[in-house]
N, C-alpha and C positions, 0 to 999 in steps of 0.2 A: 665255628658256626657250621651247622649242618647244611648240606646242599639238598634241595628238594628236586627230584627228578619226576616228571609226570609224563607218561606216555599215553597218547590217545590217537586213534586213527580218525583222520578228518577227510571227508570226501570233498575234493575240490576239482569238479569236472572242468576240463578245458580242452580246446582244440589247438594243436600246434600246426602251423603251416610253414613248411620249409621254404626258404627263399632260393633263388637260382643257384648260388654256390653250394648251399646245403644239399639241394636236390642232386646236384652233380656228385657230391661226395657220397650220398646214399646210394645212388645208382652205381657209382664206381665200386663201392663195397659189394653190392650184389653181384657185380661182374668180376670180382676178385681183383679190383684195382684200388689203390689208395689215391684219392684226389685231394689236393690242397687248394687254397686260394692265395693269390699273390697280387702285389702291385708292382712287381719287378724288384723291389727292395726287400720286402718281408714276405715270407711264406708261412702260412698257418696250416696246420694239419691236426685234426680233420678240418676241412674248409669251413671258414666263418667269414661273414661279410666285413668284419672290421678287425684291424690289428690292435694290440693293447693301447696304442697311443691315439686310436680313433681313426686312423687312416683307412680309407676304403680299400677292400681287397676284392675286386670285381672279376679278375681273371682266374681261371682254374688251371691247374697244372697237375699232371700225373707224377706221382713220386714213386721211387723204387721201394718195394715193401721190405727194406733192409736198412739197418742203422746201428747206432751206438748206444749201449746201455749206460745211462748216466746215474741211476740210483735204483736201489732194490729195497723192498720191504715186504714183510709177511703180515697178512691181515689175520692175526690170531683170533680176532673176535667173529670172524666169518666161518661158516661151515667149511670143513676141509682145509682151512687156513691157506687160502691161495697166496702165491707170491706175485707181487705186482712190481712193474718196473717203469721208470721214466725212460723213454726211448726217443732219441733224436734221429728221426729218419733222415737219410741222405737228402740234402736239398731243403730241409725244413729249418725255419728260424726258431721254432719252439719245440719243446718236448711233448710227447703224448703219453698218457698213462694207460698201461694195458697189462693183462695177465702175462706171466711167464710160465713156461712148461718145458718138459723134456730136458731138464738139466740147465736151462737158462738161469734159473734162480740161484745157481751156485757159481755163476760166472763173476769174474772181477769186473769192477767198473771200467768202462772203456772197451769192453768186449763187443764183438759184432753179433747182432741178432737179426733174425728174419721172421716174417709173418708166416704162420701156419694157418691156412684157410680151412673153414668148414666146407664139407661137400654140399650141403643143402644151405644156400644163402638166400637172405630175404631183404637185404639192403639196410643192415644194422651194423653198428660197430662190433656186435657179437659175431659177425661173419668172419672176423679174425678170431680163431679159437684161442690162440696165444702166440707169443714169440718164442722161438727156439734158437739155439746156438747157430750161427751162420757157418 
């Protein structure tokens, strides 16, 4: 049976208002800091108001912008085929997905990586240009 794929651009205007922990995370990124949210047991990064089990994560915590590479893939379907990694920052309970660069894409799993920041930051996850070997 043939699969039908239909692509259409749909305009869905909406406004997103960040809550307190998301605002802290976005402000932190603008300032070159990685801010997570925690309840003392679970730490999410980037900050989010809830853990996967629904527990509230109301406190924020600054995390070191360095961690362990847990998985790597290459997005061949995207321009320039960027390498992406799942990175567990030190102190985080979950991994975060981000671009890899400067040789980090060839590292073995378990290798240490650190964030390389953009010079011109605006408060977005893209303020981290990519992760590089630590």
